C-alpha positions as CSV (number, residue, x, y, z in Angstrom):
1,M,14.0,-26.9,-16.8
2,S,12.8,-23.3,-18.0
3,S,16.2,-22.3,-19.2
4,A,16.3,-25.6,-21.5
5,L,12.8,-24.6,-22.8
6,D,14.0,-21.0,-23.3
7,T,16.8,-22.3,-25.4
8,K,14.7,-24.6,-27.4
9,E,12.1,-22.0,-28.3
10,L,14.8,-19.5,-29.3
11,E,16.5,-22.1,-31.6
12,F,13.1,-22.8,-33.1
13,A,12.5,-19.2,-33.7
14,R,16.0,-18.8,-35.4
15,Q,15.2,-21.7,-37.7
16,V,11.7,-20.3,-38.7
17,R,13.4,-16.9,-39.4
18,R,16.0,-18.5,-41.5
19,A,13.5,-20.4,-43.5
20,L,11.4,-17.3,-44.1
21,D,14.5,-15.2,-45.1
22,E,15.5,-17.9,-47.5
23,N,12.1,-18.2,-49.1
24,A,11.2,-14.5,-49.3
25,A,13.1,-13.9,-52.4
26,S,11.0,-16.7,-54.2
27,I,7.7,-15.1,-53.4
28,P,5.9,-13.8,-56.7
29,P,5.7,-9.8,-56.7
30,A,1.9,-10.2,-56.9
31,T,1.8,-12.0,-53.6
32,V,4.4,-9.3,-52.0
33,D,1.8,-6.5,-53.3
34,R,-1.2,-8.5,-51.7
35,L,0.7,-8.8,-48.3
36,A,1.7,-5.4,-48.1
37,A,-1.9,-4.3,-49.0
38,A,-3.2,-6.5,-46.2
39,R,-0.7,-5.1,-43.8
40,R,-1.6,-1.6,-44.4
41,A,-5.3,-2.7,-44.0
42,A,-4.7,-4.3,-40.7
43,L,-2.7,-1.2,-39.3
44,A,-5.6,1.2,-40.5
45,R,-8.1,-1.0,-38.6
46,K,-5.8,-1.3,-35.5
47,K,-7.5,-0.1,-32.2
48,P,-6.1,3.2,-31.0
49,E,-3.7,2.9,-27.9
50,T,-5.5,3.4,-24.5
51,A,-4.8,6.8,-23.3
52,T,-3.4,6.8,-19.8
53,A,-4.9,9.2,-17.1
54,P,-2.6,12.0,-16.2
55,A,-0.9,11.8,-12.8
56,F,-1.0,14.6,-10.2
57,A,2.4,16.2,-10.0
58,P,3.1,19.2,-7.8
59,V,4.1,22.1,-9.8
60,F,6.2,24.9,-8.6
61,V,4.5,28.3,-9.3
62,T,6.1,31.9,-9.0
63,V,3.7,34.2,-7.1
64,G,3.9,37.9,-7.3
65,A,6.7,40.2,-8.7
66,G,9.1,38.9,-6.2
67,G,9.3,35.5,-7.9
68,A,9.0,33.7,-4.6
69,G,8.3,30.0,-5.4
70,A,5.5,28.3,-3.9
71,L,4.1,24.7,-3.9
72,G,0.6,24.9,-4.9
73,L,-1.9,24.2,-7.6
74,S,-1.1,25.4,-11.1
75,G,-4.9,26.8,-11.6
76,G,-4.2,30.4,-11.4
77,P,-2.9,33.4,-9.3
78,S,-5.3,32.8,-6.4
79,N,-3.0,31.7,-3.5
80,D,-6.1,30.8,-1.1
81,A,-6.6,27.5,-3.1
82,G,-3.1,26.5,-2.6
83,R,-3.4,27.2,1.0
84,R,-6.5,25.3,1.5
85,F,-5.1,22.4,-0.6
86,S,-2.0,22.5,1.6
87,A,-4.1,22.5,4.9
88,L,-6.1,19.4,3.7
89,R,-3.1,17.7,2.7
90,R,-1.6,18.2,6.1
91,F,-4.7,17.0,7.8
92,A,-4.7,14.0,5.5
93,L,-1.3,13.3,6.6
94,A,-2.1,13.8,10.3
95,W,-5.3,12.1,11.0
96,P,-4.0,8.5,10.9
97,I,-1.3,9.7,13.6
98,L,-4.0,11.1,15.7
99,A,-6.3,8.2,15.3
100,L,-3.5,5.8,16.4
101,A,-2.7,8.1,19.4
102,A,-6.4,7.9,20.3
103,C,-6.4,4.1,20.1
104,L,-3.3,3.7,22.2
105,V,-4.8,6.0,25.0
106,G,-8.2,4.1,24.8
107,I,-6.0,0.8,25.0
108,A,-4.1,2.0,28.0
109,Y,-7.4,3.2,29.7
110,W,-9.2,-0.2,29.1
111,E,-6.1,-2.1,30.5
112,D,-6.0,0.3,33.6
113,H,-9.7,-0.3,34.0
114,Q,-9.3,-4.2,33.7
115,R,-6.5,-4.2,36.2
116,T,-8.4,-2.3,38.5
117,A,-11.4,-4.6,38.3
118,E,-9.3,-7.5,39.1
119,L,-7.7,-5.9,42.2
120,A,-11.2,-5.0,43.3
121,D,-12.3,-8.7,43.0
122,I,-9.3,-9.9,44.8
123,D,-10.1,-7.4,47.6
124,A,-13.7,-8.3,47.6
125,Q,-12.8,-12.0,47.9
126,M,-10.4,-11.5,50.7
127,I,-13.0,-9.3,52.6
128,N,-15.7,-12.0,52.2
129,D,-13.3,-14.8,53.2
130,D,-13.4,-16.5,56.7
131,L,-9.8,-16.4,57.2
132,P,-8.1,-13.4,59.3
133,L,-5.8,-11.1,57.2
134,N,-2.8,-12.3,59.3
135,A,-3.2,-15.8,57.8
136,Y,-2.4,-14.1,54.3
137,L,0.8,-12.6,55.8
138,D,2.2,-15.9,57.2
139,H,4.7,-17.3,54.9
140,G,4.0,-20.8,55.9
141,F,0.2,-20.4,54.9
142,N,1.2,-19.0,51.5
143,A,3.4,-22.2,51.0
144,Y,0.4,-24.2,52.1
145,L,-1.9,-22.4,49.7
146,S,0.7,-23.0,46.8
147,R,0.9,-26.8,47.4
148,A,-2.9,-27.2,48.0
149,R,-3.5,-26.1,44.4
C-alpha cells in the first residue's frame, strides 16, 4: 500500500513542478522581483543551525625529542595527566568485571549456605524422628515411603 501511495505522491509532485515550470515564464517581472526580495528576507531571518558539541577523540601526541607516540590528552607537554587519564580509563573498564565477579562469588556463597541449611534441616528431622536409622537404609521402607506420598 505504501508503495502505491508513494508513486501517487511522486506523480502529483511531477505535475505540480511541470505546471510551475510552464507558468514561470508568464509571471510579470515586478512579481519576480518581489518574490526574490521576499526570499532574501526569509533567508536573512533564518535561524542559525544548531552547533553540535564536539565529540572526544583520542589524539596521538609525540612526546620528547625521540618522537615516541603516546595516546594521551592533547592538552600539553605534561605526561602525568595522560597517565592519570589512562589509569582512570582502565579502572572504568575494569570495575564492571570486578563487580560481576563479586556478585558471582556472593551468589555461590549464598547457594552453598542454603544447601548447608537444607542438609542441616534434614539431619535434624532424622535425629528427632522416632524411626531407627536402619529403617532409612532398608530399600523396602524407602519404597513404602515413596508410595505413601
